[in-house]
DRENBA-578892 format. One record per residue (C-alpha): x, y, z negated; residue number from 1. Coordinates in Angstrom, 2 decimals. Example, Ala and Ser with C-alpha at 12.3 -4.5 7.8 and 13.67 -1.06 7.14 Angstrom:
residues 2
+---------+---------+---------+-----+
!    east !   north !      up !  nr !
+---------+---------+---------+-----+
!   12.30 !   -4.50 !   -7.80 !   1 !
!   13.67 !   -1.06 !   -7.14 !   2 !
+---------+---------+---------+-----+
***
This chain:
residues 297
+---------+---------+---------+-----+
!    east !   north !      up !  nr !
+---------+---------+---------+-----+
!  195.95 !   58.24 !   18.17 !   1 !
!  199.53 !   59.32 !   17.60 !   2 !
!  200.77 !   62.18 !   19.76 !   3 !
!  203.30 !   60.93 !   22.25 !   4 !
!  202.44 !   57.26 !   21.66 !   5 !
!  202.32 !   55.07 !   24.75 !   6 !
!  198.90 !   53.60 !   25.38 !   7 !
!  198.43 !   50.05 !   26.69 !   8 !
!  197.95 !   50.14 !   30.49 !   9 !
!  194.28 !   49.07 !   30.40 !  10 !
!  193.37 !   51.72 !   27.84 !  11 !
!  195.35 !   54.42 !   29.65 !  12 !
!  193.54 !   53.53 !   32.89 !  13 !
!  190.17 !   53.62 !   31.11 !  14 !
!  190.88 !   57.11 !   29.80 !  15 !
!  191.91 !   58.26 !   33.27 !  16 !
!  188.54 !   57.09 !   34.59 !  17 !
!  186.73 !   59.07 !   31.88 !  18 !
!  188.83 !   62.17 !   32.56 !  19 !
!  188.05 !   61.88 !   36.26 !  20 !
!  184.32 !   61.68 !   35.50 !  21 !
!  184.61 !   64.69 !   33.22 !  22 !
!  186.60 !   66.72 !   35.72 !  23 !
!  184.14 !   66.01 !   38.52 !  24 !
!  180.85 !   66.25 !   36.64 !  25 !
!  181.29 !   68.39 !   33.51 !  26 !
!  180.92 !   71.73 !   35.25 !  27 !
!  180.88 !   73.71 !   32.01 !  28 !
!  182.24 !   71.37 !   29.34 !  29 !
!  185.44 !   70.64 !   31.26 !  30 !
!  186.66 !   74.20 !   30.66 !  31 !
!  186.69 !   73.61 !   26.91 !  32 !
!  187.90 !   70.02 !   27.04 !  33 !
!  191.01 !   71.15 !   28.94 !  34 !
!  192.06 !   73.22 !   25.92 !  35 !
!  192.43 !   70.19 !   23.64 !  36 !
!  195.71 !   68.34 !   23.08 !  37 !
!  196.01 !   65.12 !   25.07 !  38 !
!  194.70 !   62.61 !   22.54 !  39 !
!  191.58 !   64.60 !   21.69 !  40 !
!  191.06 !   65.56 !   25.32 !  41 !
!  190.99 !   61.90 !   26.29 !  42 !
!  188.65 !   61.02 !   23.43 !  43 !
!  186.17 !   63.78 !   24.24 !  44 !
!  186.26 !   62.77 !   27.90 !  45 !
!  185.27 !   59.25 !   26.84 !  46 !
!  182.38 !   60.67 !   24.80 !  47 !
!  181.29 !   62.83 !   27.74 !  48 !
!  181.50 !   59.96 !   30.23 !  49 !
!  179.20 !   57.79 !   28.12 !  50 !
!  176.82 !   60.68 !   27.44 !  51 !
!  176.70 !   61.48 !   31.14 !  52 !
!  175.86 !   57.87 !   31.94 !  53 !
!  172.94 !   57.98 !   29.51 !  54 !
!  171.71 !   61.34 !   30.84 !  55 !
!  171.88 !   60.12 !   34.42 !  56 !
!  169.58 !   57.22 !   33.59 !  57 !
!  166.97 !   59.58 !   32.15 !  58 !
!  167.25 !   61.95 !   35.11 !  59 !
!  167.46 !   59.28 !   37.79 !  60 !
!  164.98 !   57.95 !   40.33 !  61 !
!  164.14 !   54.62 !   38.67 !  62 !
!  160.63 !   53.85 !   37.51 !  63 !
!  159.87 !   54.73 !   33.90 !  64 !
!  159.87 !   51.04 !   33.00 !  65 !
!  163.32 !   50.51 !   34.50 !  66 !
!  164.66 !   53.69 !   32.91 !  67 !
!  163.63 !   52.50 !   29.47 !  68 !
!  165.26 !   49.11 !   30.08 !  69 !
!  168.49 !   50.77 !   31.26 !  70 !
!  168.46 !   53.11 !   28.28 !  71 !
!  168.10 !   50.14 !   25.95 !  72 !
!  171.21 !   48.58 !   27.48 !  73 !
!  173.06 !   51.92 !   27.35 !  74 !
!  172.22 !   52.24 !   23.66 !  75 !
!  173.98 !   48.95 !   22.96 !  76 !
!  176.98 !   49.91 !   25.09 !  77 !
!  177.39 !   53.32 !   23.46 !  78 !
!  176.95 !   52.33 !   19.82 !  79 !
!  178.93 !   49.08 !   20.10 !  80 !
!  181.27 !   49.41 !   23.12 !  81 !
!  182.87 !   46.03 !   23.68 !  82 !
!  182.76 !   45.27 !   27.42 !  83 !
!  186.41 !   44.90 !   28.53 !  84 !
!  185.40 !   45.33 !   32.18 !  85 !
!  183.76 !   48.73 !   31.64 !  86 !
!  186.42 !   51.48 !   31.46 !  87 !
!  184.06 !   53.92 !   29.74 !  88 !
!  183.36 !   51.41 !   26.98 !  89 !
!  187.06 !   50.54 !   26.71 !  90 !
!  188.03 !   54.19 !   26.31 !  91 !
!  185.21 !   54.96 !   23.90 !  92 !
!  185.96 !   51.93 !   21.73 !  93 !
!  189.62 !   52.92 !   21.50 !  94 !
!  188.79 !   56.55 !   20.71 !  95 !
!  186.46 !   55.47 !   17.91 !  96 !
!  189.22 !   53.39 !   16.28 !  97 !
!  191.59 !   56.34 !   15.96 !  98 !
!  189.18 !   59.23 !   15.37 !  99 !
!  186.05 !   59.38 !   13.15 ! 100 !
!  183.61 !   59.50 !   16.07 ! 101 !
!  180.08 !   58.71 !   14.82 ! 102 !
!  178.99 !   56.36 !   17.59 ! 103 !
!  175.58 !   56.01 !   15.95 ! 104 !
!  174.89 !   59.57 !   17.17 ! 105 !
!  174.46 !   58.01 !   20.61 ! 106 !
!  171.29 !   56.45 !   19.17 ! 107 !
!  169.78 !   59.92 !   18.97 ! 108 !
!  170.96 !   60.82 !   22.45 ! 109 !
!  169.17 !   57.77 !   23.82 ! 110 !
!  166.10 !   58.66 !   21.75 ! 111 !
!  166.09 !   62.06 !   23.46 ! 112 !
!  166.44 !   60.56 !   26.92 ! 113 !
!  163.55 !   58.23 !   26.15 ! 114 !
!  161.55 !   61.32 !   25.28 ! 115 !
!  162.38 !   62.66 !   28.75 ! 116 !
!  160.82 !   59.52 !   30.18 ! 117 !
!  157.71 !   59.47 !   28.00 ! 118 !
!  157.09 !   63.21 !   27.32 ! 119 !
!  156.15 !   65.92 !   29.76 ! 120 !
!  155.70 !   68.84 !   27.36 ! 121 !
!  156.32 !   70.01 !   23.77 ! 122 !
!  153.59 !   71.64 !   21.71 ! 123 !
!  155.67 !   73.95 !   19.52 ! 124 !
!  159.19 !   74.95 !   18.56 ! 125 !
!  159.44 !   72.22 !   15.90 ! 126 !
!  158.81 !   69.50 !   18.50 ! 127 !
!  161.25 !   71.11 !   20.93 ! 128 !
!  164.01 !   71.43 !   18.33 ! 129 !
!  163.59 !   67.75 !   17.44 ! 130 !
!  164.19 !   66.95 !   21.10 ! 131 !
!  167.18 !   69.31 !   21.33 ! 132 !
!  168.69 !   67.80 !   18.19 ! 133 !
!  168.54 !   64.39 !   19.83 ! 134 !
!  169.97 !   65.24 !   23.24 ! 135 !
!  172.44 !   67.97 !   22.25 ! 136 !
!  172.87 !   68.10 !   18.50 ! 137 !
!  174.10 !   64.53 !   18.81 ! 138 !
!  176.81 !   65.70 !   21.22 ! 139 !
!  177.81 !   68.40 !   18.75 ! 140 !
!  178.30 !   65.80 !   16.02 ! 141 !
!  180.17 !   63.45 !   18.35 ! 142 !
!  182.46 !   66.30 !   19.34 ! 143 !
!  183.04 !   67.15 !   15.70 ! 144 !
!  184.26 !   63.60 !   15.19 ! 145 !
!  186.80 !   64.14 !   17.96 ! 146 !
!  187.88 !   67.48 !   16.47 ! 147 !
!  188.36 !   65.69 !   13.13 ! 148 !
!  188.73 !   68.79 !   10.93 ! 149 !
!  190.42 !   68.30 !    7.53 ! 150 !
!  187.28 !   68.90 !    5.48 ! 151 !
!  185.87 !   67.38 !    2.33 ! 152 !
!  182.66 !   67.27 !    0.36 ! 153 !
!  180.10 !   69.95 !    1.10 ! 154 !
!  182.23 !   71.35 !    3.92 ! 155 !
!  181.79 !   68.11 !    5.85 ! 156 !
!  178.01 !   68.35 !    5.52 ! 157 !
!  178.04 !   72.00 !    6.56 ! 158 !
!  180.27 !   71.34 !    9.58 ! 159 !
!  177.88 !   68.65 !   10.81 ! 160 !
!  174.93 !   71.01 !   10.38 ! 161 !
!  176.67 !   73.78 !   12.31 ! 162 !
!  177.76 !   71.39 !   15.08 ! 163 !
!  174.16 !   70.28 !   15.39 ! 164 !
!  172.95 !   73.89 !   15.52 ! 165 !
!  175.46 !   74.79 !   18.20 ! 166 !
!  174.35 !   71.82 !   20.28 ! 167 !
!  170.72 !   72.92 !   19.96 ! 168 !
!  171.68 !   76.43 !   21.14 ! 169 !
!  173.33 !   74.99 !   24.24 ! 170 !
!  170.29 !   72.85 !   25.02 ! 171 !
!  167.90 !   75.77 !   24.64 ! 172 !
!  170.08 !   77.58 !   27.18 ! 173 !
!  169.90 !   74.58 !   29.51 ! 174 !
!  166.11 !   74.60 !   29.26 ! 175 !
!  165.94 !   78.21 !   30.37 ! 176 !
!  168.53 !   77.67 !   33.10 ! 177 !
!  166.69 !   74.66 !   34.54 ! 178 !
!  163.10 !   75.85 !   34.15 ! 179 !
!  162.37 !   75.76 !   37.89 ! 180 !
!  164.11 !   72.43 !   38.47 ! 181 !
!  162.33 !   70.81 !   35.52 ! 182 !
!  158.94 !   72.11 !   36.62 ! 183 !
!  159.48 !   70.54 !   40.05 ! 184 !
!  160.14 !   67.23 !   38.25 ! 185 !
!  156.93 !   67.58 !   36.24 ! 186 !
!  158.62 !   68.54 !   32.97 ! 187 !
!  157.88 !   71.63 !   30.88 ! 188 !
!  160.14 !   72.20 !   27.88 ! 189 !
!  159.00 !   75.70 !   26.91 ! 190 !
!  156.66 !   75.22 !   23.94 ! 191 !
!  153.01 !   75.14 !   24.97 ! 192 !
!  152.10 !   77.46 !   22.09 ! 193 !
!  154.55 !   80.09 !   23.34 ! 194 !
!  153.21 !   79.91 !   26.88 ! 195 !
!  149.69 !   80.30 !   25.53 ! 196 !
!  150.77 !   83.20 !   23.31 ! 197 !
!  152.00 !   85.14 !   26.34 ! 198 !
!  149.20 !   83.96 !   28.62 ! 199 !
!  151.52 !   82.06 !   30.97 ! 200 !
!  150.74 !   79.01 !   33.09 ! 201 !
!  153.85 !   77.71 !   34.82 ! 202 !
!  153.29 !   77.21 !   38.52 ! 203 !
!  155.23 !   77.62 !   41.73 ! 204 !
!  154.60 !   79.98 !   44.60 ! 205 !
!  154.68 !   79.25 !   48.32 ! 206 !
!  158.46 !   79.71 !   48.56 ! 207 !
!  159.14 !   77.28 !   45.71 ! 208 !
!  160.01 !   79.89 !   43.10 ! 209 !
!  158.09 !   80.15 !   39.82 ! 210 !
!  155.17 !   82.56 !   39.66 ! 211 !
!  156.32 !   85.45 !   37.42 ! 212 !
!  152.77 !   85.87 !   36.11 ! 213 !
!  152.89 !   89.66 !   36.42 ! 214 !
!  156.01 !   89.84 !   34.24 ! 215 !
!  154.65 !   87.68 !   31.43 ! 216 !
!  157.00 !   84.79 !   32.18 ! 217 !
!  160.00 !   87.13 !   31.80 ! 218 !
!  158.70 !   88.00 !   28.33 ! 219 !
!  158.55 !   84.31 !   27.41 ! 220 !
!  162.08 !   83.73 !   28.67 ! 221 !
!  163.46 !   86.66 !   26.69 ! 222 !
!  161.57 !   85.42 !   23.62 ! 223 !
!  163.13 !   81.96 !   23.89 ! 224 !
!  166.55 !   83.44 !   24.71 ! 225 !
!  166.48 !   85.41 !   21.48 ! 226 !
!  165.81 !   82.19 !   19.57 ! 227 !
!  168.79 !   80.53 !   21.24 ! 228 !
!  171.02 !   83.54 !   20.56 ! 229 !
!  170.28 !   83.29 !   16.87 ! 230 !
!  171.40 !   79.68 !   16.87 ! 231 !
!  174.66 !   80.61 !   18.59 ! 232 !
!  175.28 !   83.19 !   15.85 ! 233 !
!  174.80 !   80.51 !   13.23 ! 234 !
!  176.47 !   77.59 !   15.00 ! 235 !
!  179.64 !   79.49 !   15.87 ! 236 !
!  180.38 !   79.71 !   12.15 ! 237 !
!  181.81 !   76.23 !   12.75 ! 238 !
!  184.87 !   77.60 !   14.56 ! 239 !
!  186.86 !   78.78 !   11.50 ! 240 !
!  186.49 !   75.28 !   10.05 ! 241 !
!  188.40 !   73.73 !   12.98 ! 242 !
!  192.06 !   73.65 !   14.00 ! 243 !
!  192.75 !   76.34 !   16.57 ! 244 !
!  192.83 !   74.06 !   19.64 ! 245 !
!  189.53 !   72.44 !   18.68 ! 246 !
!  188.06 !   75.84 !   17.90 ! 247 !
!  189.22 !   77.12 !   21.29 ! 248 !
!  187.53 !   74.12 !   22.96 ! 249 !
!  184.23 !   74.63 !   21.13 ! 250 !
!  184.47 !   78.39 !   21.59 ! 251 !
!  185.00 !   78.08 !   25.33 ! 252 !
!  182.10 !   75.68 !   25.84 ! 253 !
!  179.74 !   77.72 !   23.69 ! 254 !
!  181.03 !   80.98 !   25.17 ! 255 !
!  180.22 !   79.91 !   28.72 ! 256 !
!  176.67 !   78.95 !   27.79 ! 257 !
!  176.18 !   82.02 !   25.63 ! 258 !
!  177.26 !   84.32 !   28.45 ! 259 !
!  174.90 !   82.49 !   30.78 ! 260 !
!  172.11 !   82.99 !   28.25 ! 261 !
!  172.85 !   86.71 !   28.17 ! 262 !
!  172.55 !   86.96 !   31.93 ! 263 !
!  169.25 !   85.08 !   31.89 ! 264 !
!  167.88 !   87.38 !   29.19 ! 265 !
!  169.02 !   90.44 !   31.14 ! 266 !
!  167.31 !   89.23 !   34.34 ! 267 !
!  164.86 !   86.36 !   33.78 ! 268 !
!  163.91 !   86.33 !   37.46 ! 269 !
!  167.15 !   84.53 !   38.33 ! 270 !
!  165.86 !   81.28 !   36.79 ! 271 !
!  162.50 !   81.69 !   38.48 ! 272 !
!  164.22 !   81.62 !   41.86 ! 273 !
!  166.81 !   78.90 !   41.23 ! 274 !
!  169.42 !   77.49 !   38.87 ! 275 !
!  171.52 !   80.17 !   37.15 ! 276 !
!  175.27 !   79.60 !   36.86 ! 277 !
!  178.42 !   81.52 !   35.98 ! 278 !
!  181.04 !   82.01 !   38.71 ! 279 !
!  184.28 !   80.09 !   38.19 ! 280 !
!  186.22 !   83.30 !   37.51 ! 281 !
!  183.90 !   84.09 !   34.60 ! 282 !
!  184.23 !   80.60 !   33.14 ! 283 !
!  188.01 !   80.95 !   33.33 ! 284 !
!  187.83 !   84.34 !   31.61 ! 285 !
!  185.73 !   82.90 !   28.76 ! 286 !
!  188.12 !   79.94 !   28.34 ! 287 !
!  191.20 !   82.20 !   28.25 ! 288 !
!  189.50 !   84.48 !   25.75 ! 289 !
!  188.64 !   81.52 !   23.49 ! 290 !
!  192.22 !   80.24 !   23.64 ! 291 !
!  193.71 !   83.66 !   22.95 ! 292 !
!  191.33 !   84.36 !   20.06 ! 293 !
!  192.16 !   81.16 !   18.24 ! 294 !
!  195.91 !   81.20 !   18.92 ! 295 !
!  196.15 !   84.64 !   17.33 ! 296 !
!  193.97 !   83.78 !   14.34 ! 297 !
+---------+---------+---------+-----+
***
């Protein structure tokens, strides 16, 4: 994807569709994606648009049987995008011809969404991390393909590992952020062993909030937040391996989620009452800080 090159009209239109989807629906990721140069921004928007389509199937209102059928079709579309009438497939196919985007990582994303359909809980951290690797580590590796850092040998392997770790950290943050929403949908992602360790049974109160269990649930949330924080510390070692615009993108996305994690750890009751989120001004501050840090490196 040569900078300044004119794209064929159909491909340009397909990318515009993906960028519109990203701008409207990627409430946190869009802040980082905006920091990329045009070609990579378009490519990552195509990745996001396909990933969002897959996620929406898993989170939708279809029956489990229909969800699994739709996910099977989405797997084919994501790993071998060839439908000329589907702008997301058109954009993704083009992006994958000019950047080393590992489309087979979408296989794992679909695996994770199938787990959302068939699983309702996870016994221990190992099971949960396997799930997080599928639904979010895969996005880290897809994003790394868009960033396309000039690495060789062992550095390539290490970059993929760190991208996976950073994706897992983001997903662990999502799990804490959405604990009330997921419980209402009949899903519990916090490891059963951890809940048992702290003597917690997740249940709602009369006003729809989660029962704090005399403070024990806050202890669980802080425990899981510390685990996620450690993975941010490790995963962010990826940034020096990237060009500064890609590092700013990854730093902004991770920074927004990491700051959200810090607020949840400081006051776990916010996720018991509803869905925690950063104000727009704070997201902008994190994005500017990520851009400034990398441009001065």
